C-alpha positions as CSV (number, residue, x, y, z in Angstrom):
1,L,-12.2,-47.7,-10.3
2,I,-13.8,-51.0,-11.0
3,N,-15.3,-50.0,-13.6
4,M,-12.2,-49.0,-15.3
5,I,-10.5,-51.3,-14.4
6,T,-12.5,-53.7,-15.9
7,N,-13.9,-52.1,-18.8
8,H,-16.9,-53.1,-17.9
9,K,-19.0,-49.7,-17.6
10,K,-22.4,-51.7,-14.8
11,L,-20.2,-54.0,-13.2
12,A,-20.0,-52.0,-10.3
13,K,-22.7,-49.8,-9.2
14,T,-22.6,-45.8,-9.5
15,S,-24.3,-42.8,-8.5
16,G,-23.2,-39.3,-8.0
17,K,-23.8,-39.4,-4.7
18,P,-21.2,-40.7,-2.4
19,G,-22.5,-44.2,-0.6
20,K,-23.5,-46.0,-3.0
21,T,-21.6,-49.3,-1.8
22,R,-23.4,-50.7,1.2
23,L,-22.3,-54.6,0.8
24,I,-18.8,-56.0,0.5
25,N,-18.5,-56.9,-3.4
26,H,-16.4,-59.4,-4.9
27,F,-15.6,-58.9,-8.1
28,L,-13.7,-62.1,-9.7
29,I,-10.9,-60.6,-12.3
30,D,-9.5,-62.7,-14.6
31,N,-9.6,-66.3,-12.8
32,Y,-6.7,-65.1,-10.9
33,W,-7.5,-62.4,-8.3
34,Y,-10.0,-60.8,-6.4
35,L,-11.4,-56.8,-6.2
36,V,-13.4,-56.2,-3.3
37,D,-15.4,-53.2,-3.7
38,L,-16.2,-52.4,0.4
39,P,-18.6,-49.6,1.7
40,G,-18.1,-45.7,1.6
41,Y,-17.6,-44.5,5.3
42,G,-16.4,-41.2,5.1
43,Y,-18.0,-38.4,2.4
44,A,-21.7,-40.1,1.9
45,K,-24.1,-38.5,3.4
46,V,-25.7,-42.0,5.3
47,S,-26.2,-41.6,8.9
48,K,-24.2,-42.4,12.2
49,T,-26.4,-45.8,12.8
50,D,-25.0,-47.0,8.7
51,R,-21.5,-44.9,9.1
52,A,-21.2,-46.9,11.8
53,K,-22.2,-50.2,10.8
54,F,-20.1,-49.3,7.6
55,H,-17.3,-48.9,10.0
56,K,-17.9,-52.2,11.3
57,L,-17.4,-54.1,8.2
58,I,-15.0,-52.8,6.7
59,S,-12.8,-53.1,9.7
60,N,-13.7,-57.5,10.2
61,Y,-13.2,-57.4,7.1
62,I,-9.7,-55.8,7.1
63,S,-8.7,-57.6,10.0
64,K,-9.8,-60.8,9.2
65,R,-9.0,-61.6,5.6
66,E,-5.3,-63.0,5.8
67,Q,-6.0,-63.0,1.8
68,L,-5.8,-59.5,2.1
69,V,-3.0,-58.0,0.1
70,T,-3.7,-54.3,-0.7
71,I,-5.5,-51.9,0.3
72,F,-6.8,-48.3,-2.6
73,V,-8.1,-45.9,-0.5
74,L,-10.5,-44.0,-3.1
75,L,-9.7,-39.7,-2.4
76,D,-12.0,-37.8,-4.0
77,S,-8.8,-34.9,-6.0
78,R,-12.3,-32.4,-5.6
79,I,-12.4,-31.9,-2.4
80,E,-9.6,-30.9,0.9
81,P,-8.5,-33.8,3.6
82,Q,-10.6,-35.1,5.2
83,K,-10.6,-36.8,8.6
84,S,-12.2,-40.3,8.3
85,D,-9.6,-40.3,5.5
86,L,-6.9,-39.8,7.6
87,E,-8.3,-41.5,10.1
88,F,-8.4,-45.4,8.1
89,M,-5.2,-44.7,6.6
90,E,-3.9,-44.4,9.9
91,M,-5.5,-47.8,10.7
92,L,-4.1,-49.4,8.2
93,G,-0.6,-48.1,9.2
94,I,-0.8,-49.1,12.8
95,N,-2.4,-52.1,11.6
96,N,0.4,-52.6,8.9
97,V,-2.0,-53.5,6.0
98,P,-0.5,-52.6,3.0
99,F,-2.8,-49.2,0.8
100,A,-2.3,-47.4,-2.0
101,M,-3.7,-43.6,-2.1
102,V,-6.0,-43.5,-4.7
103,F,-7.3,-40.5,-6.4
104,T,-10.5,-39.7,-8.0
105,K,-11.8,-38.3,-10.6
106,A,-9.0,-35.6,-11.5
107,E,-11.0,-35.0,-15.2
108,K,-12.8,-32.2,-13.1
109,L,-9.4,-29.9,-12.3
110,T,-7.7,-28.8,-14.1
111,P,-3.7,-30.0,-13.5
112,T,-2.9,-26.7,-11.0
113,V,-5.5,-27.5,-9.1
114,L,-5.3,-31.1,-9.1
115,K,-1.2,-31.0,-8.0
116,R,-2.6,-28.1,-5.0
117,N,-4.8,-30.9,-3.4
118,Q,-2.2,-33.3,-4.2
119,D,-0.4,-31.1,-2.5
120,T,-1.9,-30.6,0.5
121,Y,-2.8,-34.7,1.1
122,R,0.4,-34.8,0.9
123,D,1.6,-32.7,2.9
124,E,-0.9,-33.0,6.4
125,M,-0.1,-36.6,5.8
126,L,4.1,-36.1,6.1
127,K,2.6,-34.6,9.2
128,T,2.7,-38.0,11.0
129,W,4.1,-40.8,8.2
130,E,7.9,-40.3,7.6
131,E,6.9,-42.1,4.3
132,L,4.0,-42.3,1.8
133,P,2.2,-45.0,0.2
134,P,1.9,-45.2,-3.6
135,I,-0.3,-42.6,-4.5
136,F,-2.2,-42.7,-8.2
137,I,-4.1,-40.1,-10.7
138,T,-7.1,-41.2,-11.5
139,S,-10.2,-40.3,-14.4
140,A,-13.4,-43.4,-15.0
141,T,-14.3,-40.6,-17.9
142,S,-10.3,-40.6,-20.0
143,K,-9.4,-44.0,-18.6
144,L,-6.0,-42.1,-16.8
145,G,-4.3,-43.7,-14.2
146,K,-5.5,-46.7,-15.6
147,E,-2.1,-48.5,-17.0
148,E,-0.8,-47.5,-13.6
149,L,-2.8,-49.5,-11.3
150,L,-3.2,-52.7,-13.8
151,D,0.6,-52.4,-14.0
152,Y,0.8,-52.2,-10.3
153,I,-1.5,-55.0,-9.8
154,D,0.5,-57.2,-11.5
155,G,3.7,-56.3,-10.2
156,I,1.9,-57.6,-7.1
157,N,0.7,-60.7,-8.3
158,K,3.9,-61.6,-9.6
159,Q,5.3,-61.1,-6.7
160,I,2.6,-63.5,-4.5
161,E,4.0,-66.4,-7.7
162,A,7.2,-65.4,-6.6
163,D,7.0,-65.8,-3.0
164,K,4.6,-69.0,-4.0
165,A,7.4,-70.3,-5.5
166,E,9.9,-69.7,-3.6
167,G,7.9,-71.5,-0.5
168,L,7.2,-74.5,-2.8
169,I,11.5,-74.8,-3.3
170,K,11.5,-74.4,0.5
171,N,9.3,-77.0,1.5
172,M,10.1,-79.2,-1.2
173,S,14.1,-79.2,-0.6
174,K,12.8,-79.9,3.5
175,S,11.2,-82.9,2.7
176,E,14.6,-84.9,0.5
């Protein structure tokens, strides 16, 4: 996702097998905002000890990072809903952390199978959610979903700027 969004093929390390990211990596975009790559926690074939370390690292980051605006939960569109993904999104919801679901590797499925897999995820989520978060379908190879993600991020950044400007206006009028 990072490589697709930034147009730098080797900015973030990728691998054929999940679990490549083991640290929190910050990428400054346009000297304006950060895209942060967190370790995988679910489908990666790592030891229980590593999985527990990733979980603690991610939980601490999410709970203590005041500037955190949105989490993009990457979901492999080829596989059924994973318990770890569902639990992670539930935890985000309980803690009021905004997130979006990003289905990856869409190019590896036919449109019919892709839709069926998305519907399965939606049905599973709607068992406990009244409303679903934003959903994006992406493909790093075809760049599917790139513009939609960038537009979404741009909208968030513009809202933050508007909120800051409104706060400044309120502060200035209080001091007069």
